C-alpha positions as CSV (number, residue, x, y, z in Angstrom):
1,Y,-4.8,-24.2,9.5
2,V,-2.7,-22.5,6.7
3,T,0.0,-20.0,5.5
4,T,-0.6,-19.3,1.7
5,T,2.2,-16.6,-0.6
6,K,2.5,-16.4,-3.7
7,N,5.3,-18.6,-4.4
8,N,2.8,-21.7,-2.6
9,C,5.2,-21.4,0.2
10,K,3.2,-23.4,3.6
11,S,3.3,-23.8,6.9
12,S,1.5,-24.2,9.9
13,L,0.3,-21.4,12.1
14,K,0.4,-22.8,15.4
15,N,3.2,-21.2,16.4
16,G,0.0,-17.9,16.3
17,R,-0.3,-16.6,12.7
18,R,0.5,-12.8,14.1
19,N,3.7,-14.1,14.0
20,A,3.6,-16.0,11.1
21,L,2.2,-12.6,9.4
22,T,6.0,-10.8,9.9
23,K,7.4,-13.6,9.0
24,I,6.4,-13.8,4.9
25,V,7.6,-12.7,2.2
26,S,6.0,-13.6,-1.5
27,T,8.6,-13.2,-4.5
28,T,7.0,-10.1,-6.1
29,A,7.8,-8.2,-2.7
30,S,11.2,-8.4,-2.8
31,L,11.0,-4.3,-4.0
32,V,8.6,-3.7,-2.6
33,L,8.2,-4.9,0.8
34,L,11.8,-3.6,2.1
35,P,13.1,-3.3,5.8
36,T,10.7,-1.5,7.9
37,I,12.3,0.3,11.0
38,A,7.9,0.4,12.8
39,P,7.5,-2.7,14.9
40,A,5.3,-6.1,13.9
41,N,3.3,-5.4,16.7
42,A,2.7,-1.9,18.6
43,I,-0.1,-2.1,21.1
44,I,-1.6,0.8,21.9
45,T,-0.2,1.8,25.3
46,D,-2.6,4.1,28.4
47,D,-0.6,7.2,27.5
48,E,-1.2,6.7,23.6
49,K,-5.4,6.6,23.6
50,K,-6.5,10.0,23.8
51,L,-3.7,9.8,20.0
52,F,-6.6,8.2,19.0
53,K,-10.6,8.0,18.8
54,T,-12.5,4.8,19.5
55,I,-15.2,2.9,16.5
56,Q,-17.6,0.0,17.5
57,T,-20.1,-1.0,15.3
58,D,-22.7,-3.4,16.6
59,Q,-20.3,-5.5,13.5
60,F,-16.5,-4.4,14.5
61,S,-14.6,-2.0,16.6
62,M,-10.6,-0.7,15.9
63,M,-9.0,2.5,16.9
64,V,-8.8,5.1,14.8
65,P,-6.3,8.5,15.4
66,S,-7.3,11.6,16.7
67,S,-6.2,13.5,13.3
68,W,-7.0,11.4,10.9
69,T,-10.9,12.6,9.0
70,I,-13.4,9.9,8.8
71,I,-15.8,10.0,5.6
72,T,-17.9,7.3,6.2
73,S,-19.6,6.0,9.5
74,S,-22.9,4.1,8.6
75,P,-23.5,2.3,5.6
76,T,-24.0,4.8,2.5
77,T,-25.1,2.1,-0.4
78,K,-27.4,-0.3,-1.6
79,K,-27.8,-3.4,-0.3
80,N,-28.0,-4.1,-3.9
81,D,-24.6,-2.5,-4.0
82,E,-22.1,-5.1,-6.8
83,N,-19.4,-3.5,-4.7
84,G,-20.9,-4.0,-1.2
85,I,-21.8,-1.7,1.5
86,L,-19.2,0.6,2.9
87,L,-19.6,0.6,6.3
88,F,-16.6,3.3,7.4
89,S,-14.4,5.2,6.1
90,S,-11.3,7.7,7.1
91,I,-9.0,9.2,5.6
92,D,-4.9,10.2,7.1
93,L,-4.5,13.6,4.5
94,Q,-0.7,14.1,5.5
95,G,0.5,10.5,4.8
96,G,-2.2,9.1,2.7
97,A,-3.0,6.3,4.7
98,T,-6.9,5.7,4.1
99,L,-8.8,3.4,6.1
100,T,-12.9,1.7,5.0
101,V,-14.5,-1.2,5.9
102,V,-16.6,-2.8,4.4
103,Q,-19.9,-5.2,4.3
104,E,-20.0,-8.1,1.1
105,R,-22.0,-11.6,-0.1
106,G,-20.1,-14.2,-0.6
107,C,-22.5,-17.6,-1.5
108,L,-21.6,-20.6,-2.9
109,P,-22.7,-21.8,-6.9
110,Q,-25.8,-22.7,-5.9
111,Q,-27.1,-20.1,-3.7
112,Y,-25.2,-17.4,-5.6
113,F,-27.2,-19.4,-8.5
114,D,-31.1,-20.2,-7.2
115,Q,-30.7,-16.3,-4.8
116,P,-28.6,-14.2,-6.5
117,E,-29.7,-10.8,-4.9
118,L,-29.0,-12.0,-1.7
119,C,-25.3,-12.8,-3.2
120,D,-22.3,-10.0,-4.5
121,F,-19.7,-13.5,-5.6
122,V,-19.8,-16.6,-5.7
123,A,-17.1,-17.6,-2.6
124,S,-15.8,-21.4,-1.5
125,E,-16.9,-23.5,1.6
126,K,-13.0,-22.4,2.6
127,F,-11.4,-19.1,2.0
128,T,-8.5,-20.1,-0.6
129,E,-6.6,-18.1,-2.6
130,K,-9.2,-17.5,-5.1
131,D,-11.6,-15.9,-3.1
132,A,-8.8,-13.2,-2.4
133,E,-8.2,-12.3,-5.2
134,K,-12.0,-11.9,-6.1
135,L,-12.3,-9.5,-3.2
136,L,-8.7,-7.6,-4.7
137,V,-10.0,-7.0,-7.9
138,R,-13.6,-6.1,-6.2
139,R,-11.8,-3.5,-3.6
140,D,-9.8,-1.8,-7.3
141,E,-13.4,-1.7,-8.7
142,R,-13.9,0.8,-5.6
143,E,-10.5,2.4,-5.9
144,Q,-11.8,5.8,-7.9
145,T,-8.7,7.1,-7.1
146,A,-6.1,4.6,-8.8
147,K,-8.2,3.5,-11.8
148,V,-8.5,6.8,-12.9
149,L,-4.9,7.5,-13.1
150,G,-4.8,3.8,-14.8
151,A,-2.9,2.1,-12.2
152,P,-3.1,-2.6,-13.0
153,P,-4.7,-5.0,-10.5
154,S,-3.0,-4.8,-7.3
155,I,-0.5,-7.8,-6.6
156,L,-1.9,-10.3,-4.0
157,E,0.8,-10.8,-1.7
158,S,0.4,-13.0,0.5
159,I,-2.9,-14.7,3.2
160,I,-3.0,-16.1,5.9
161,S,-6.7,-17.9,8.0
162,D,-7.6,-18.9,10.4
163,E,-10.6,-20.5,12.2
164,D,-11.3,-16.7,13.0
165,M,-9.3,-14.3,11.0
166,I,-8.1,-13.9,7.5
167,E,-5.0,-11.8,6.5
168,L,-4.2,-10.3,3.3
169,V,-1.3,-7.9,2.0
170,A,-1.6,-6.6,-1.8
171,R,0.4,-4.2,-3.2
172,T,-1.0,-1.7,-5.7
173,E,1.4,0.4,-7.9
174,I,0.0,3.7,-8.9
175,P,1.3,5.8,-12.1
176,T,2.1,9.6,-10.8
177,G,1.5,11.8,-13.4
178,A,4.6,13.0,-13.3
179,P,7.3,12.8,-16.4
180,P,9.3,9.7,-16.9
181,K,12.8,9.5,-15.2
182,K,15.4,7.3,-15.8
183,D,17.0,4.9,-13.8
184,V,20.6,4.3,-13.3
185,I,20.5,2.3,-16.4
186,G,19.8,3.9,-18.5
187,R,16.2,2.8,-18.6
188,I,12.8,5.1,-18.7
189,T,10.3,4.3,-16.3
190,E,6.9,6.1,-15.5
191,S,7.2,7.4,-12.0
192,T,4.1,5.3,-9.5
193,I,3.5,5.8,-5.7
194,I,3.4,2.2,-4.6
195,R,1.0,1.4,-2.3
196,L,0.6,-1.7,-0.1
197,A,-2.9,-2.3,1.7
198,K,-3.3,-5.1,4.9
199,A,-7.0,-6.3,5.6
200,R,-8.6,-8.3,8.5
201,V,-11.4,-10.3,7.4
202,A,-13.7,-12.7,8.7
203,N,-17.7,-13.7,7.8
204,T,-19.9,-12.7,10.0
205,T,-23.4,-15.4,11.3
206,N,-25.8,-12.2,10.5
207,N,-23.5,-9.7,8.3
208,G,-22.0,-12.0,5.9
209,L,-18.2,-11.4,5.2
210,I,-17.1,-7.6,6.7
211,S,-13.3,-6.7,5.2
212,V,-11.3,-3.9,6.8
213,W,-8.8,-2.5,4.2
214,L,-5.8,-0.7,5.9
215,S,-3.9,1.5,2.7
216,A,-0.7,3.9,3.2
217,P,2.0,4.6,0.7
218,L,4.8,2.1,1.5
219,D,7.3,4.6,2.8
220,E,4.1,5.5,5.2
221,W,4.6,1.5,6.4
222,Q,8.4,2.3,6.9
223,K,8.8,4.4,9.0
224,L,9.5,5.0,12.4
225,V,6.2,7.3,13.4
226,S,3.5,6.5,11.1
227,G,4.7,3.1,10.1
228,T,3.9,2.4,14.2
229,R,0.3,4.5,14.1
230,L,-0.5,2.0,11.3
231,Q,0.4,-0.9,13.2
232,Q,-1.3,0.4,15.5
233,V,-4.8,0.4,13.9
234,L,-4.6,-2.8,12.0
235,Q,-4.1,-4.4,15.9
236,S,-6.7,-2.6,17.0
237,I,-8.9,-4.3,13.9
238,Q,-11.4,-6.4,15.8
239,I,-14.0,-8.0,13.6
240,N,-18.0,-9.2,15.7
241,K,-18.8,-12.3,14.8
């Protein structure tokens, strides 16, 4: 099992991929993944369960804060939609976090050319960084707000994969539309907000590739209360294989 970061650092996951996830820092992440006071492992206690809603389907399950607004709770796109089938979506109107669940089908090259109607994209036999980049491009295509604001392509920060689950971390720098600002050395820079997305992806037997994307402004991940809530949501995600 391999952990991959953008600086090609690899390490064994025998000591637990979840522990490894908290230790990954990529070369491109130095200005993004700043120290945070939110715990890396945030278990939902019995007392806190009343603050969450349980979302459970045949394909996935997770805990979502009760204060978040559920937008989509059933498939809303056609099977042949080039950007996948949206299974679930929710938003935190206060902090700006979003949670989306998407179903896609990656096929090996031969099947893709023989049965294109059954496939969304060409995938590798074993999940690679190239496959992760494809998922990220497809996610960017679904993020209409970022596209309208002229955001550049998202940057893949890290990948962790094992036999059961793939975990991705990516960031997007989105223009705010505010006037340009001058930094401490006098350079004029565009006003932007950085969003950090963490995803869990699994290839299922009957439902293709299911990916759950949790995205929020970087400062929300770094705050104690909101960062803990985001970690709790992330760690509650289960994909039924």
